[in-house]
N, C-alpha and C positions, 0 to 999 in steps of 0.2 A: 130422299130429296137432298139436293146439294146446292151450294152457292159458290160462285167463283168470281173474282174480280177480273179474270181473264176470259178469253174465248174458249170454245169447246171444239176440239179438233177431231171430232168423229161425226158420223152422220147424225143429223138431228133436224127437227122441224121447229120453226119459230112460231110461238103461240101469241106473241105480243109483248108489249112493254108494261111493266107495273112500276108504280111510284108510291111512296109513303112519306109522310111528314110527322115527326114526333117533336114535342116541345115540353119545356119545363120552365115554370116561372121561378126566378130567384127572389128570395125574400129580402127585404131591406136590412134585416138583421145579419144575413149572410150573402152579400152581393157578389161574392167571388167563388162560389162552389162549382168550379168548372169540372170537378171530378164527376158531376152529374151527367156529363156527356157520355160516360161509360154505359150507364143504364139506358140512355137514349139510343145509343147504337144497338144495344141488345133488343130494345123494343122495336126499332126499325127493322132489324133482321127478322124477328118473329113475324111482324106484319107482312114483310115481303114473302116469307114462306107461306103464310096464310093466303095471300093473293095468288101466289104461284099455284098452290093446291086448288084454289077455286077455279083457275083456268085450265085445270087438268094437266099441269106441267110436271115434269120429272125433276126439273132444276131451274136455276136462274143464273145466267152468266152475264159478264160485262157489268157487274154490280159496281155502283159508284155511290159514294156518300159525300154530302156537302154539309158543312156546319156553319151556323151563324149565331152571333150574339146580337139580339135586337134590343135597342133601348127605346123606351117610350118616354115622352116628355113628362107625363104625369103618373107613370106607373113604373113598377120594377122592370128589370131586364128579363128577357126570355132567352133560353138556350134552345136552338132549333137544329134538328138533324133531318136532312132530306136524303132519302135513299131511292135508287131506281135501278132497274136491270131488265134484261131480256129473258122472258120465260121460254123454255124449250121442252120438247118431249123427245124421247129416244125411240127410234123405230123398234118394233117388236120382232 
């Protein structure tokens, strides 16, 4: 299984698009732990691989990630990573 942020320049069949969202709440004691984004990216990649496998894909291409820091008025901040890409299979 493979993942690429670019296109795949060989024969392939598109199986669909998959998307995931991972989040982490920041505590009031440590409101600036932005290094937690690293683990969120890893979590998102693993979930994308799981969804790709569930669709019978050989890989996922055109992968993109978006990050957000969401502030709630009465709650702590949340770090959010959205990931999505196109599942493909390779002809046998």
